[in-house]
Short mmCIF file of the C-alpha atoms (twelve columns), coordinates in Angstrom:
data_MODEL
# 
_entry.id   MODEL 
# 
loop_
_atom_site.group_PDB 
_atom_site.id 
_atom_site.type_symbol 
_atom_site.label_atom_id 
_atom_site.label_alt_id 
_atom_site.label_comp_id 
_atom_site.label_asym_id 
_atom_site.label_seq_id 
_atom_site.Cartn_x 
_atom_site.Cartn_y 
_atom_site.Cartn_z 
_atom_site.pdbx_PDB_model_num 
ATOM 1  C CA . MET A 1  0.000  0.000   0.000   1 
ATOM 2  C CA . GLY A 2  1.069  3.555   -0.515  1 
ATOM 3  C CA . ASN A 3  4.851  3.725   -0.769  1 
ATOM 4  C CA . MET A 4  5.661  0.028   -1.240  1 
ATOM 5  C CA . PRO A 5  8.851  -0.529  -3.287  1 
ATOM 6  C CA . SER A 6  8.279  -1.936  -6.734  1 
ATOM 7  C CA . GLU A 7  9.349  -5.471  -7.576  1 
ATOM 8  C CA . MET A 8  12.754 -5.774  -9.226  1 
ATOM 9  C CA . PRO A 9  12.831 -8.098  -12.240 1 
ATOM 10 C CA . ALA A 10 15.236 -11.040 -12.076 1 
ATOM 11 C CA . THR A 11 18.452 -10.579 -14.050 1 
ATOM 12 C CA . SER A 12 21.378 -12.830 -14.923 1 
ATOM 13 C CA . GLU A 13 23.448 -10.960 -12.307 1 
ATOM 14 C CA . ALA A 14 20.840 -11.127 -9.568  1 
ATOM 15 C CA . PRO A 15 18.227 -13.861 -10.037 1 
ATOM 16 C CA . ALA A 16 15.103 -13.769 -7.856  1 
ATOM 17 C CA . PRO A 17 14.915 -13.693 -4.851  1 
ATOM 18 C CA . LEU A 18 18.492 -12.418 -4.483  1 
ATOM 19 C CA . ASN A 19 17.766 -9.441  -6.718  1 
ATOM 20 C CA . LYS A 20 16.306 -7.533  -3.747  1 
ATOM 21 C CA . THR A 21 19.101 -8.237  -1.275  1 
ATOM 22 C CA . MET A 22 22.033 -7.524  -3.573  1 
ATOM 23 C CA . LEU A 23 21.152 -3.953  -4.550  1 
ATOM 24 C CA . ASN A 24 23.269 -0.947  -3.536  1 
ATOM 25 C CA . GLY A 25 22.473 -0.089  0.047   1 
ATOM 26 C CA . SER A 26 21.347 -3.578  1.061   1 
ATOM 27 C CA . PRO A 27 22.882 -4.501  4.435   1 
ATOM 28 C CA . TRP A 28 24.967 -7.659  4.159   1 
ATOM 29 C CA . ALA A 29 26.717 -7.999  7.525   1 
ATOM 30 C CA . ILE A 30 26.272 -6.023  10.733  1 
ATOM 31 C CA . CYS A 31 28.134 -5.705  14.007  1 
ATOM 32 C CA . ILE A 32 27.359 -3.715  17.174  1 
ATOM 33 C CA . THR A 33 30.304 -2.775  19.385  1 
ATOM 34 C CA . PRO A 34 30.210 -3.534  23.114  1 
ATOM 35 C CA . GLY A 35 29.383 -0.672  25.505  1 
ATOM 36 C CA . PRO A 36 29.600 1.800   26.993  1 
ATOM 37 C CA . HIS A 37 29.615 3.803   23.696  1 
ATOM 38 C CA . GLN A 38 28.034 1.516   21.128  1 
ATOM 39 C CA . VAL A 39 28.076 1.977   17.356  1 
ATOM 40 C CA . LEU A 40 26.783 -0.206  14.547  1 
ATOM 41 C CA . TYR A 41 28.894 -1.207  11.556  1 
ATOM 42 C CA . ALA A 42 26.964 -2.375  8.478   1 
ATOM 43 C CA . SER A 43 28.412 -3.540  5.182   1 
ATOM 44 C CA . ASP A 44 26.736 -2.663  1.911   1 
ATOM 45 C CA . GLY A 45 25.981 -5.767  -0.161  1 
ATOM 46 C CA . TYR A 46 27.465 -4.055  -3.192  1 
ATOM 47 C CA . PRO A 47 29.942 -2.421  -3.945  1 
ATOM 48 C CA . GLY A 48 31.853 -3.128  -0.743  1 
ATOM 49 C CA . ARG A 49 31.380 -0.223  1.620   1 
ATOM 50 C CA . ILE A 50 31.162 -0.299  5.405   1 
ATOM 51 C CA . TYR A 51 29.042 2.272   7.198   1 
ATOM 52 C CA . LYS A 52 29.600 3.355   10.790  1 
ATOM 53 C CA . LEU A 53 26.261 4.314   12.336  1 
ATOM 54 C CA . SER A 54 24.979 5.504   15.682  1 
ATOM 55 C CA . LEU A 55 22.338 3.236   17.185  1 
ATOM 56 C CA . ASP A 56 19.705 5.828   16.272  1 
ATOM 57 C CA . GLY A 57 20.670 5.560   12.584  1 
ATOM 58 C CA . LYS A 58 22.953 8.560   11.964  1 
ATOM 59 C CA . VAL A 59 25.784 7.874   9.525   1 
ATOM 60 C CA . LEU A 60 29.050 8.572   11.360  1 
ATOM 61 C CA . GLY A 61 31.384 7.492   8.567   1 
ATOM 62 C CA . VAL A 62 31.918 5.360   5.463   1 
ATOM 63 C CA . LEU A 63 34.886 3.041   4.922   1 
ATOM 64 C CA . GLY A 64 36.211 1.490   1.746   1 
ATOM 65 C CA . SER A 65 35.256 1.144   -1.872  1 
ATOM 66 C CA . SER A 66 34.843 -1.665  -4.365  1 
ATOM 67 C CA . GLY A 67 38.027 -3.531  -5.337  1 
ATOM 68 C CA . HIS A 68 40.770 -5.777  -4.014  1 
ATOM 69 C CA . GLY A 69 43.489 -3.272  -3.052  1 
ATOM 70 C CA . PRO A 70 44.241 -1.516  0.236   1 
ATOM 71 C CA . GLY A 71 41.108 0.109   1.627   1 
ATOM 72 C CA . GLN A 72 38.926 -1.781  -0.853  1 
ATOM 73 C CA . PHE A 73 36.505 -4.644  -0.372  1 
ATOM 74 C CA . GLY A 74 34.827 -7.249  -2.527  1 
ATOM 75 C CA . TRP A 75 31.725 -8.951  -1.127  1 
ATOM 76 C CA . ILE A 76 31.863 -8.372  2.623   1 
ATOM 77 C CA . HIS A 77 30.598 -11.567 4.241   1 
ATOM 78 C CA . GLU A 78 31.263 -10.909 7.910   1 
ATOM 79 C CA . LEU A 79 32.213 -8.154  10.336  1 
ATOM 80 C CA . ALA A 80 33.712 -8.331  13.823  1 
ATOM 81 C CA . CYS A 81 34.002 -5.233  15.994  1 
ATOM 82 C CA . PRO A 82 35.530 -5.814  19.422  1 
ATOM 83 C CA . SER A 83 35.587 -2.027  20.030  1 
ATOM 84 C CA . GLU A 84 34.596 1.214   18.302  1 
ATOM 85 C CA . SER A 85 38.144 1.679   16.996  1 
ATOM 86 C CA . VAL A 86 38.830 -1.934  15.896  1 
ATOM 87 C CA . LEU A 87 36.993 -3.508  12.960  1 
ATOM 88 C CA . TYR A 88 37.653 -6.749  11.086  1 
ATOM 89 C CA . ALA A 89 36.025 -7.438  7.719   1 
ATOM 90 C CA . ALA A 90 36.019 -10.689 5.739   1 
ATOM 91 C CA . SER A 91 35.585 -10.166 2.015   1 
ATOM 92 C CA . CYS A 92 36.283 -11.981 -1.208  1 
# 
């Protein structure tokens, strides 16, 4: 109803039902740091960005770009964040 997103047609790159979860901006992996000052890290399903967010949804920063060099990520499959200043990302 109202403002429902339209259906995305299946493509050779993103067959249904994956076509909705692999679009730019789709969260792929998330991690919330332990307290007392918690932040949320969320990876973008494509093209390999990691967003640092406050728990109320404000974007505090963006890390990385698409690629396989320093500071670049492929598909980010998992995140680990033992503190606000330490972040591990597994990508391929």
